[in-house]
N, C-alpha and C positions, 0 to 999 in steps of 0.2 A: 504493501498500500505504501504511495505516495505521500511525503512531508513537507507539508512546505509551511511557512511565515510572513508575514505581508511585511513587507518592505521596511518599514517603520516601526516593526516591533521593538521592544524593549522592555525586558524583565525579567524575572526568574522564569519558568517554566512548572505547569502546575500538574498533580498527577496524573489527569488524562494527557497529556501531550505526555508526560514518559513514557505512555505504556503507547500511545498512537508513534514513537519513536522507534519503540522495540519492534512495534509492529510493521516498522518500514524501513527494517534492518540498521538502525541508527544504535542501537543498544544489539551484543551480541551475544547472550546468554548460551554460554554450552548446554543448558537443558532450561525448562520456564522458570519462570520468576516463581518464587513459593508468595502464600500470604501476608498481607503486610508488609509483602518489601518493596511498594513503591508508595512514600509517604507522601504528605500534601506536596510537598516542594520537593524531595529528594528522592532518591534513589538507593536501599544497601547495597551493599554489594559484599558477596560473599566468597570466601575462601577456597581453593582450591584445595585437592588430595596433597598435595605435597608440602611441605616445607623447607627452605635448607638456611640451614645454619650458617652464616658468614663473617669473615674477619671482623668486617667495619660498614659503616650506613655509607651506603653513597650515593650520589646521581650520576648519568648514564650520561651526560651531555648530547649535543648535537650529532655527534658522529658513531652514536653508540646505541646499544641495544639493553635494555635490565639482563638480558638472559645474556649473554656475552660477558655482562662485570659478573654474575653469579657464577659463570664458569670459572672468570680467575679469581672469585675472593672463596667460596662455598669449601664449608670443610665438612660437611657431611647431608644428608639428607633426613628427612623425617616424613614418614604416611602418616598422614592427616584422615585416611579412612575410617578408621575406627577412634581416633580421638588421641592423641597425644599432647605430653604436660611440655609447655614453653616455659625456661628458665626462668629468673630476673637477670636486669642485665645482660643479658644474648642479644644479638640480634638477628631474626632470620627474616627475611626473605619467600613470600606466599604467592603465587602467580594468582589471581582471582577467574572468578568464574564466568564474570561480563567481562567481555572488549565492548572497543568502540567504533563505531563510523562518523566522525561525526560529519555533516556541512562544514562550511567555509564560514559563517554566520552565527555558528552554537559553538560557546566556550565550556568549560565544566571547572570544575572547583571540589574538592573533598575535603571532610574533616571527621574525625572518631566521632561515635555515637555517643550519646548521652553517658550511659553505664560504662563504655570503655574505658571516655575522661575517667569517670568517678572509679574505678579500680586502679587508676595512675599505667595501664598500657600504653605504652607510648606509639603510637599505629600512624603513618606517612603513609600517603600513595602516589607509587611511582610509572610515569610512563616514558617509552623509547623516545631518546632525543631529547629532555628535557634539563632545563637548566633550576630547575625550582621542582619541591614537594608539594605533593595534592594541588598542584593546577594541569589545568588539560587542555591546551591550547584550541581553538578554532579549528576544525576541517582535520584532527588527529583520527587515523586509522591506524589502529591497534592493539594490544595487550593493557592490562591492567596490574599491579601488585601491589601488594601491600608490604610495608615494611614493618614487624613490630618487635618490641622491646618492652616486657614487662618490667618495672621500675621497681613495684614494691612486691607484689604476691606473684608464685607463678600460677601460672593460667594454663588450662587443660580445655584446647581446639579441637574441632575437627571441621572435616570441608561442608561446607556452607551455614559456618559459625558467620555472621556479620560483628563483622567491627567497628567497618566503615561506611558513611552514605557519600553521595554525590547530587549536587546540583548543576543544571542545567541553566545559562543563561544565555542571552541575546540581549546587545547594546549595553548600556549604563543608567540603569536601575537605583544606582545609590542616591537616597535622597542627603541634599546638601542642609547647609544649618538650616537657611530658611525655610526648604521645605518639608524639617519635623517639625521645627517650629508650629506653622500652620495647621502638620497633619497632629503635634499635639493639641493645639486649639480645641481642635473638633472632634478629639477624641484623646482621653488623658493616656498616654502611652506608663507612668508611672505615678506613682501614690506620693507627691511629695508638688506641695505649691513652689519649690523653686529647684523643678527642676533644670541639670545643666545639659542644653542638646547641640555646644560647640562639638562641631566634627562629630557626631554621635550621640547619644545617650549615655551619660556618666552612671558606673554602678559603683554602690561602694560598699563597706562589709562590715556586716553586722556583727556585733561584739559585745549586744545589751545583753541579750537572753531573755529578750523579751518575747520573743516569737516561737522559743525554742525550749520552754517550761526553765529558762537555767541555766541551761547548754548553745555556744556560740560554734559547733564546729567536732569533729574528730579528727584525730590521729590516727594512725595505722601503725598497728601493731609490727615488729619486725618478726623474721624464722616462723611463719605462718602456719597453716594447712596451704592446701590448692585449690583453687577457684575454677571452678566449671562457666565455662563462659555464657554456658547456655541452658543452666539452671537456676532460677527464679525462688527467690524466698529459699532455701535449700543452706545458709550460712547463719549460726548463732552472728549476731552483731559483735559482746564480748570476746569470741574468739579470733578478730581481726583488728577491730578501732577499740580504742580510748576514748571515751567522751570527753571535752575538754566544757569544764564549768565559766561562765563569766563571772571578770573581775569586777572590783568594784570600782579601779580608775580607766576598763573601757579599752584595755590592751591584750594584745597577745605575744607574747617572745614565738618564731618560727625559728627552729632550731635547725642546721645545714642540714641536709639530706633526709629529712625526715617529711613526710607526705601528709597532706591537713586536706580536709574538705570544711567548708565554710560556706556561708549564704550571707546574697546580697542584700542590703538593708531596707533597699526599697521592690516592690513588688510592682514587676512590668508585665506588659500588656503586649502582642503582637495584633496588630489588625486585621480581619480574614483577606487583605487585597495587598497585602506585605509582609514578607519576613525578614527576617534580622539576623546578624553574626555579630560576636560578640571578636573585638579585634588584639590583636599584641597590648599587651601593658607597655606603653613608656618604662625602658629599663633604668632612664634617667632616674627616677622618680623612685625608686624603692631596689634595693637588691633582693628580692623576689620574683619568682612567677607565678604564673595563674595559667594552668595546662587547660585550658578550651577542648570542651568540645562546643563546637560554638556554632551551630545550626538552631536557630528559636525558628521552629515552623510557623504559618498564618494560622492566627486563631490560639496558640502558646498564649495563657493568661487571661483569656479576654470572655467576657464574660458569656458570650451566647455558645461559648464552646465549653462552658461548665469551667473556667479559671478562676474567675473575680480575681484577677491579679497573681502570680507567682512569684515567688525568687528566683532568684539564677544563682544556682549552685554553682560554687568556685571550688576547683581545685588547683591547691598553693602549695610550691617549696618554694623554701630559702636556696639563696645560690649561696656563695663561699664564706658567709659569715652569719649572724643571728641579727635577724632582724624585729624590731618592733612595729606593729600593725596596732592601728588607733582606729577604735567605731566611728566610722563614720568613712574613714580613710575611700579615696578614689581607687579601684580597682580595676578600673576595665570599662570597656565603651561600646556599647551594643549600635552595629551601625544599620539602619533600616533601608529596606531596598522596594521598589514594586515588584507585585506580580503580573506575570502577562495575562492570566485571568485569575479570576477566586478561583480556588480547587473544588473540587468535588466533595470532600472533607476537609475539616481545620482538624487543628493538634487534636488529639482525643478522641471523636468523635466515631470512626469508624470501628478501631481496634483499642479504646480507652488508650491507656496511658500511666505509666506508674509516675511523672512528675507534673504533670497539671494539678495546678491549687498548691504546691508544692511549696515547705517553707527550709529548712534544711534537712536533707534527706541525703540517705545514701543510697548507691547504683538497688537494681532490685532485685540482688542475689542474695541480701538479707535480708530475713526475718523481723517486721516489723514488730 
């Protein structure tokens, strides 16, 4: 089936257009999509049957393929057909079940899924001939690969597991400050009278404990058991996490090498005709990194989709030195983009969601 867009099309492709792309042969899965794989504004990517343990992370560059670099760097192969454990601080490359044959006007960007980020599984998508992770240029024809490096917990993966998702875009639909202010005036994007909308919606960290019964976050334990990436609600929180109580002075000291789950002070929403993405935090204003699982689908936190405002969950690490976070300190920005059309189902409507209406919340793998 042919797939065409208007010459002036500008925005992120919604769910039904992603399905149409597959019907037209622009997305080429080795076997059919599974239920819930197509999200309101993205497509989940599935792992193939083999993982390659490699010496180091890499980018292929413009004159090389990922397969060629794997041959140079691989240490051994791991069969994922029946599941296998990937160990912490090792680097693995896994060919994905989905490949692409994009037309010259559509490009793509990938990001870890929310549950992947909350497990501190460092995941990026690589394409042949690229100089950047998670970016697939317009007109790309070829395979996709996932680079995977668990940082905190060893994880059990298998063929078909979904760690990453990809969005398809045409044109430039990012809202500038003026357009974002207009949207916020029509439909408040955050529950704050003093929203900072300069180059995106600023999000700050909540260290008050008021929204989570006196707790401000979780710190991951070391030397834990394995987490099965496809198992929901199967693990006790106490076996993997230490809850962090609020301090009277509203601060939290981040220790180097530790992994934290925190939440935003603001409850945010994404209107149905828009999508959002968390952009990297400016490293000049703090010695810490927020590992974003950065896609926010249309309807996230939206009253019409059952959200009524949702906190953004933050995956945080300090860098080389301890760093003090303070309540209300800005830690990231949400950039909003227009959808090319409204999705058939908003976030959480078709299959439900573990994270709609969330406050401070761990990944779906842990018992509530």
